[in-house]
Structures are given as C-alpha cells and as structure tokens.
Residue frames relative to the residue before (quaternion, step in Angstrom):
aa qw qx qy qz dx dy dz
M 1.0000 0.0000 0.0000 0.0000 0.00 0.00 0.00
S 0.0350 -0.8237 0.5606 -0.0774 3.54 -0.69 1.15
A 0.0389 -0.7436 0.6672 0.0192 3.50 -1.10 0.74
S 0.3221 0.7482 -0.5323 0.2306 3.56 -0.44 1.12
R 0.6209 -0.5813 0.3686 0.3751 3.54 -1.06 0.52
G 0.8207 0.1964 -0.1777 0.5062 3.57 -0.84 1.06
N 0.6133 0.5548 -0.3806 0.4137 3.59 1.15 0.05
R 0.7064 -0.4172 0.3191 0.4745 3.59 -1.27 -0.09
T 0.6474 -0.5332 0.3771 0.3929 3.55 -1.20 0.57
P 0.3782 -0.7438 0.5017 0.2282 3.60 -0.69 1.04
D 0.5913 -0.5612 0.4385 0.3783 3.60 -1.32 0.38
P 0.6889 -0.5242 0.3027 0.3987 3.66 -1.16 0.45
A 0.6690 0.5212 -0.3153 0.4259 3.56 1.06 -0.79
T 0.6396 0.4764 -0.3194 0.5119 3.67 1.13 -0.59
T 0.6108 0.5249 -0.3584 0.4722 3.59 1.05 -0.61
R 0.6200 0.5229 -0.3466 0.4713 3.61 0.98 -0.68
L 0.6934 0.4826 -0.2970 0.4451 3.52 0.80 -0.93
A 0.5801 0.5776 -0.3499 0.4554 3.48 1.17 -0.75
G 0.6729 0.5325 -0.2917 0.4226 3.52 0.91 -1.02
W 0.6742 0.4426 -0.2968 0.5113 3.61 1.13 -0.46
I 0.7349 0.4531 -0.2494 0.4387 3.63 0.93 -0.88
E 0.6238 0.5618 -0.3712 0.3968 3.60 0.92 -0.71
P 0.6411 0.5065 -0.3574 0.4525 3.72 0.82 -0.79
V 0.6714 0.4913 -0.3073 0.4619 3.59 0.98 -0.81
V 0.6282 0.5020 -0.3176 0.5024 3.68 0.96 -0.71
G 0.6846 0.4726 -0.3022 0.4655 3.59 0.82 -0.98
G 0.6570 0.5152 -0.3279 0.4421 3.61 0.91 -0.85
A 0.6693 0.4671 -0.3141 0.4850 3.60 1.08 -0.45
G 0.6363 -0.5830 0.3380 0.3756 3.57 1.17 -0.04
Y 0.6553 0.5115 -0.3017 0.4669 3.54 1.28 0.31
D 0.4938 -0.6213 0.5349 0.2899 3.63 -1.36 0.26
L 0.2512 -0.6926 0.6380 0.2239 3.69 -0.86 0.62
E 0.1545 -0.8192 0.5506 0.0418 3.51 -0.33 1.36
E 0.8124 -0.0398 0.0310 0.5810 3.67 0.98 -0.53
L 0.0537 -0.7790 0.6223 0.0547 3.50 -1.16 0.54
V 0.0623 0.8149 -0.5721 0.0695 3.71 -0.42 1.08
V 0.1245 -0.7605 0.6358 0.0436 3.49 -1.05 0.97
T 0.0403 -0.8271 0.5578 -0.0564 3.51 -0.60 1.22
P 0.3806 -0.7061 0.5365 0.2620 3.64 -0.63 0.95
A 0.0204 -0.7692 0.6379 -0.0328 3.62 -1.04 0.94
G 0.7963 -0.1814 0.1241 0.5636 3.58 0.22 1.00
R 0.8141 -0.1839 0.1834 0.5194 3.51 -0.78 -1.16
R 0.6607 0.4868 -0.2592 0.5092 3.46 1.53 -0.34
S 0.2597 -0.6626 0.6559 0.2515 3.49 -1.43 -0.03
V 0.2440 -0.7127 0.6326 0.1799 3.56 -1.26 0.66
V 0.1287 -0.7752 0.6162 0.0519 3.50 -0.72 1.16
R 0.1248 -0.8081 0.5757 -0.0090 3.56 -0.50 1.27
V 0.0736 -0.8007 0.5938 -0.0286 3.48 -0.62 1.13
V 0.0907 -0.7922 0.6028 0.0273 3.58 -0.62 1.10
V 0.0117 -0.8059 0.5897 -0.0509 3.58 -0.78 1.16
D 0.0251 -0.7980 0.6021 -0.0047 3.52 -1.26 0.48
R 0.0044 0.7863 -0.6159 -0.0489 3.62 -1.24 0.11
D 0.7106 -0.4896 0.2796 0.4210 3.56 -1.18 0.30
E 0.6992 0.4597 -0.2575 0.4832 3.62 1.06 -0.80
G 0.5725 -0.5750 0.4186 0.4080 3.60 1.16 -0.01
V 0.3718 -0.7233 0.5550 0.1750 3.51 -1.35 0.32
T 0.1645 -0.7860 0.5874 0.1004 3.69 -0.58 1.07
L 0.6974 -0.4413 0.3671 0.4292 3.52 -1.38 0.05
D 0.6211 0.5078 -0.3529 0.4815 3.64 0.98 -0.66
D 0.6419 0.5320 -0.3395 0.4356 3.57 0.92 -0.74
I 0.6120 0.5427 -0.3223 0.4765 3.57 1.12 -0.95
A 0.6781 0.5030 -0.3094 0.4375 3.65 0.84 -0.92
E 0.6342 0.5436 -0.3077 0.4556 3.54 1.11 -0.82
V 0.6880 0.4675 -0.2651 0.4877 3.56 0.94 -1.01
S 0.5977 0.5559 -0.3461 0.4627 3.58 1.01 -0.68
R 0.6547 0.4850 -0.3388 0.4705 3.65 0.80 -0.83
A 0.6877 0.4859 -0.3074 0.4432 3.59 0.82 -1.10
V 0.6556 0.5066 -0.3378 0.4465 3.67 0.86 -0.81
S 0.6599 0.5324 -0.3156 0.4261 3.47 0.95 -1.03
D 0.6561 0.4951 -0.3176 0.4728 3.56 1.00 -0.79
A 0.6421 0.5102 -0.3389 0.4611 3.63 0.97 -0.65
L 0.6611 0.4750 -0.3270 0.4800 3.63 0.95 -0.66
D 0.6449 0.5143 -0.3271 0.4610 3.53 1.02 -0.75
A 0.6602 0.5186 -0.3047 0.4499 3.61 1.11 -0.59
H 0.7142 0.3239 -0.1757 0.5952 3.43 1.45 -0.42
D 0.0174 0.8859 -0.4633 -0.0141 3.59 1.00 0.93
D 0.6239 0.5583 -0.3457 0.4238 3.53 1.14 -0.43
G 0.5701 0.6585 -0.3609 0.3333 3.45 1.20 -0.35
M 0.6966 0.3430 -0.2626 0.5728 3.47 1.24 -0.42
G 0.5840 -0.6077 0.3969 0.3634 3.59 1.00 0.44
R 0.5245 -0.6459 0.3786 0.4055 3.57 1.33 0.38
A 0.4612 0.6473 -0.4596 0.3964 3.61 1.24 0.39
P 0.5608 -0.5934 0.4526 0.3585 3.58 -1.19 0.61
Y 0.0550 -0.7766 0.6274 0.0145 3.48 -1.23 0.66
V 0.2727 -0.7117 0.6143 0.2045 3.44 -1.46 0.22
L 0.2423 -0.7886 0.5505 0.1281 3.54 -0.74 1.06
E 0.0147 -0.7590 0.6509 0.0040 3.61 -0.98 0.95
V 0.0579 -0.7532 0.6550 0.0161 3.58 -0.79 1.13
T 0.0425 0.7982 -0.5911 0.1080 3.52 -0.98 1.08
S 0.4428 -0.6402 0.5476 0.3069 3.51 -1.32 0.18
P 0.6139 -0.5791 0.3559 0.4014 3.63 -1.00 0.36
G 0.4617 -0.6815 0.5068 0.2559 3.55 -1.09 0.70
V 0.6304 -0.5325 0.3848 0.4134 3.60 -1.16 0.33
D 0.6712 0.5063 -0.3228 0.4347 3.60 1.05 -0.36
R 0.4373 0.6936 -0.4760 0.3181 3.51 1.31 0.21
P 0.4526 -0.6746 0.4917 0.3135 3.74 -0.77 0.84
L 0.3757 -0.6910 0.5779 0.2176 3.53 -1.15 0.82
T 0.0780 0.8357 -0.5336 0.1042 3.57 -0.28 1.30
E 0.7355 0.3592 -0.2118 0.5341 3.59 1.21 -0.33
P 0.6328 -0.5409 0.3679 0.4142 3.70 -1.00 0.44
R 0.6456 0.5197 -0.3330 0.4497 3.56 1.06 -0.79
H 0.6106 0.5602 -0.3681 0.4218 3.61 1.07 -0.64
W 0.6715 0.4960 -0.2782 0.4751 3.56 1.05 -0.89
R 0.6284 0.5426 -0.3235 0.4538 3.58 1.12 -0.82
R 0.6754 0.4679 -0.2892 0.4912 3.62 1.03 -0.87
N 0.7431 0.3706 -0.2749 0.4847 3.68 1.00 -0.11
T 0.1761 0.7791 -0.5502 0.2433 3.51 1.17 0.73
G 0.7734 0.2913 -0.2518 0.5036 3.60 -0.89 1.01
R 0.6579 0.4890 -0.3455 0.4568 3.63 1.14 -0.23
L 0.5291 -0.5975 0.5221 0.3008 3.50 -1.45 0.48
V 0.0122 0.8371 -0.5422 0.0717 3.57 -0.64 1.09
T 0.1601 -0.7486 0.6291 0.1348 3.67 -1.04 0.64
A 0.1179 0.7781 -0.6094 0.0965 3.50 -1.01 0.99
P 0.4617 -0.6275 0.4961 0.3834 3.71 -1.12 0.40
V 0.1001 -0.7976 0.5948 -0.0053 3.50 -0.92 1.04
G 0.5985 0.5482 -0.4318 0.3934 3.57 -0.98 0.94
P 0.7054 -0.4313 0.3570 0.4347 3.55 -1.37 0.08
A 0.6354 -0.5059 0.4115 0.4136 3.58 -1.21 0.56
G 0.8238 0.2077 -0.2095 0.4840 3.50 -1.02 0.99
A 0.7657 0.2813 -0.1999 0.5427 3.63 1.20 0.00
A 0.3893 0.7521 -0.4670 0.2544 3.61 1.21 0.35
A 0.1461 -0.7745 0.6109 0.0739 3.54 -1.04 0.75
P 0.5231 -0.6286 0.4496 0.3593 3.68 -1.06 0.62
V 0.0556 -0.7743 0.6304 -0.0086 3.46 -1.12 0.94
T 0.1725 -0.7817 0.5932 0.0852 3.58 -0.88 0.92
G 0.2565 0.7672 -0.5607 0.1768 3.55 -0.84 0.95
R 0.5034 -0.6548 0.4669 0.3161 3.53 -1.22 0.29
V 0.4593 -0.6871 0.4926 0.2726 3.56 -0.81 1.10
T 0.1006 -0.8122 0.5735 0.0366 3.60 -0.66 1.10
S 0.7830 -0.0974 0.0474 0.6125 3.61 1.05 -0.59
V 0.2377 -0.7270 0.6395 0.0773 3.44 -1.42 0.61
D 0.1729 0.7903 -0.5856 0.0515 3.75 -0.76 0.72
D 0.7468 -0.4180 0.2451 0.4556 3.55 -1.22 -0.03
T 0.6908 0.4898 -0.3054 0.4354 3.56 1.06 -0.27
G 0.7408 -0.2842 0.1873 0.5791 3.60 1.17 -0.43
V 0.5939 -0.5151 0.5177 0.3376 3.40 -1.58 -0.52
T 0.2150 -0.7303 0.6325 0.1428 3.45 -1.27 0.81
L 0.1692 -0.7889 0.5903 0.0238 3.58 -0.89 1.13
A 0.2422 -0.7206 0.6212 0.1903 3.52 -1.08 0.66
V 0.1576 -0.8350 0.5271 -0.0064 3.51 -0.01 1.50
Q 0.2499 -0.7378 0.6040 0.1685 3.68 -0.78 0.94
E 0.3260 -0.7521 0.5426 0.1834 3.56 -0.64 1.00
G 0.7676 -0.3709 0.2527 0.4577 3.61 -1.26 0.23
S 0.4735 -0.7181 0.4333 0.2691 3.62 -0.83 0.87
G 0.4284 -0.7382 0.4476 0.2669 3.59 1.24 -0.10
K 0.8020 -0.2727 0.2004 0.4922 3.57 -1.21 -0.54
P 0.5877 -0.5646 0.4311 0.3873 3.65 -1.10 0.57
G 0.8086 0.2613 -0.2218 0.4783 3.49 -0.99 0.95
A 0.5627 0.6211 -0.3967 0.3744 3.53 1.22 -0.27
R 0.5755 -0.5935 0.4200 0.3744 3.68 -1.03 0.55
R 0.4308 -0.7046 0.4984 0.2638 3.53 -0.87 0.84
K 0.4138 -0.6903 0.5202 0.2857 3.58 -0.88 0.76
P 0.6026 -0.5283 0.4527 0.3908 3.60 -1.19 0.50
P 0.5367 -0.6226 0.4375 0.3646 3.67 -1.04 0.58
T 0.4114 -0.6942 0.5323 0.2559 3.46 -1.15 0.64
Q 0.4034 -0.7083 0.5397 0.2106 3.60 -0.94 0.94
R 0.0569 0.8208 -0.5647 0.0637 3.59 -0.52 1.07
H 0.2807 -0.7733 0.5607 0.0945 3.50 -0.77 1.21
V 0.0873 -0.8079 0.5828 -0.0011 3.55 -0.56 1.15
P 0.3673 -0.7359 0.5304 0.2053 3.56 -0.61 1.15
W 0.6451 -0.5538 0.3662 0.3782 3.55 -1.06 0.73
A 0.6873 0.5117 -0.2986 0.4202 3.60 0.94 -0.92
E 0.7139 0.4044 -0.2567 0.5107 3.63 1.31 -0.19
L 0.5911 0.5913 -0.3263 0.4410 3.50 1.33 0.07
G 0.1847 -0.7660 0.6018 0.1303 3.57 -0.75 1.05
A 0.7333 -0.4136 0.3017 0.4474 3.48 -1.44 0.00
G 0.3834 -0.7663 0.5007 0.1230 3.57 -0.87 1.16
R 0.1409 -0.7541 0.6336 0.1000 3.59 -1.18 0.39
V 0.3911 -0.7083 0.5458 0.2179 3.53 -0.82 1.12
Q 0.2893 -0.7748 0.5434 0.1437 3.58 -0.90 0.98
V 0.4326 -0.6897 0.5020 0.2919 3.66 -0.76 1.05
E 0.0336 -0.7777 0.6266 0.0371 3.54 -1.04 0.79
F 0.2553 -0.7974 0.5366 0.1051 3.45 -0.39 1.37
G 0.8263 0.2611 -0.1786 0.4661 3.48 -1.06 0.88
R 0.4720 0.6810 -0.4406 0.3454 3.56 1.28 0.07
A 0.4978 -0.6830 0.4234 0.3263 3.62 -0.76 0.99
E 0.5891 -0.5751 0.4451 0.3523 3.44 -1.26 0.60
G 0.7665 0.3689 -0.2717 0.4502 3.55 -1.26 0.45
G 0.5240 0.6437 -0.4327 0.3519 3.61 1.20 0.16
G 0.8001 -0.2325 0.1173 0.5403 3.58 0.83 0.96
D 0.5093 0.6471 -0.4203 0.3810 3.61 1.19 -0.28
R 0.4236 -0.6555 0.5267 0.3368 3.67 -0.98 0.57
P 0.4705 -0.6855 0.4940 0.2545 3.51 -1.12 0.82
D 0.8713 0.2747 -0.1312 0.3849 3.52 -1.36 0.43
A 0.4436 0.6654 -0.5034 0.3271 3.54 1.25 0.13
P 0.5914 -0.5887 0.3903 0.3891 3.65 -1.05 0.79
G 0.8559 0.1217 -0.1019 0.4921 3.48 -0.90 0.91
D 0.4426 0.7197 -0.4300 0.3182 3.54 1.35 0.24
G 0.0689 0.7433 -0.6626 0.0617 3.43 -1.23 0.82
A 0.7913 -0.2996 0.1691 0.5055 3.56 -0.99 -0.60
D 0.7677 0.4198 -0.1193 0.4692 3.39 1.28 -0.81
D 0.8479 0.1574 -0.0123 0.5062 3.62 1.06 -0.71
D 0.0857 -0.8075 0.5752 0.0986 3.63 -0.67 0.82
S 0.3737 0.7218 -0.5136 0.2749 3.62 0.96 0.61
G 0.0970 0.7975 -0.5933 0.0507 3.60 -1.20 0.41
D 0.2667 -0.7801 0.5393 0.1714 3.51 -0.77 0.89
G 0.3781 -0.7370 0.5206 0.2072 3.55 -0.80 0.98
P 0.6841 -0.4874 0.3055 0.4485 3.68 -1.12 0.16
S 0.3957 -0.6555 0.5746 0.2890 3.54 -1.05 0.68
R 0.0155 -0.7763 0.6302 -0.0018 3.49 -1.17 0.78
G 0.3725 -0.7211 0.5408 0.2209 3.51 -1.11 0.81
G 0.1690 0.7947 -0.5799 0.0606 3.59 -1.05 0.22
G 0.6761 0.5144 -0.3484 0.3961 3.47 -1.32 -0.29
Q 0.4675 0.6891 -0.4576 0.3117 3.70 1.08 0.15
C-alpha cells in the first residue's frame, strides 16, 4: 500500500494513515514524500519518507520517528490494533524528481530527464543550475567531439515545467564533496542521500 505524490491512488487505509501522519510531519517542518504500508507476517511495516530543503539528518529522523509513533499510538485503531514496525527515512538518490521541490533540492546534481512536448520528448542529461516558478535550468554538456579536443563549456538550457518529465539523479563516482550535494543527509555522500531511520515497534 503506497501513498505518494504522482503515484497510483492509495487504498483507504493508507489514506487514513496519511491523514494522521502528514500533519505531524508538516508541523515538524518536513514534507511527507511517501507512505508505504507493507504486510510482514503478523506485523505491518509502516515506511515514512520525509524531506525538506535543508536536508534530513539522523537527529531529524529520530525526531520525526518519535512524533509519528506518538500519532499512530494515539490512533491505535488505525492499524487494526495489530503490531507494526515504523521506519522513517529520507529519499534515496534513485527517487524520481516529479515535483518542483525535488528539483530545487537537487540543485548542483547531474540529472537525466525526458524533455520536450508530449509524444516527442527526448532524454537530456545536464546539471541542475537553477529552479524557479517557470521551470528548470540545466547545464547541458554537448558532444565531446574528437578525442583529445578541448571540451566546450556546458550550454545553459531552460526547460519549462510543461516540457519536463520525471528526472533521475545520476551517480557520479569520485565527485568532490560540496559540489551541490545537501550536507548532513543520513548516509549522504557524493552519490547518495538516502538513510534509514530507526525502526520502532508500536500498535501493540
């Protein structure tokens, strides 16, 4: 069962849980990016994915975990009084960029996305240099040309939201720290900003 922006319509039980969890997450200053409830034997695993512009630290994960656990315990009937395990995490690098805030939070990273009118979009790879109300600006590196030739500077290309498909962050091995990556995200480095929060039982 999944409730997330841009995904299929979630089932009523997950929608009900999201109605309790989202205000708690929002009140703490975070966005609820995804809520997934997965049966696991006698238990259910409740996975809550949160994010914010400043990034998410391990301390943030612990704070949100406590707040969400308290909310679920306060609505004990929501899980059918069955035991559950709560997992709070930040989005991984493989999360598709589907909302303006996703693109903004990945400024400085190399991204591939389909670009163009519906039915005629082509994949474009470029570094996100800016994001505004009208769209995203990508620094696109044109063809490298002949071997040994000096590479041309990237071309700045502004893509309107209406012509921008879901983006995917590209893993860059060996890229120096501080090249646009958000600091302090759990498990974050040059390549990955995912991080699993503490698992907590509840609903017993």
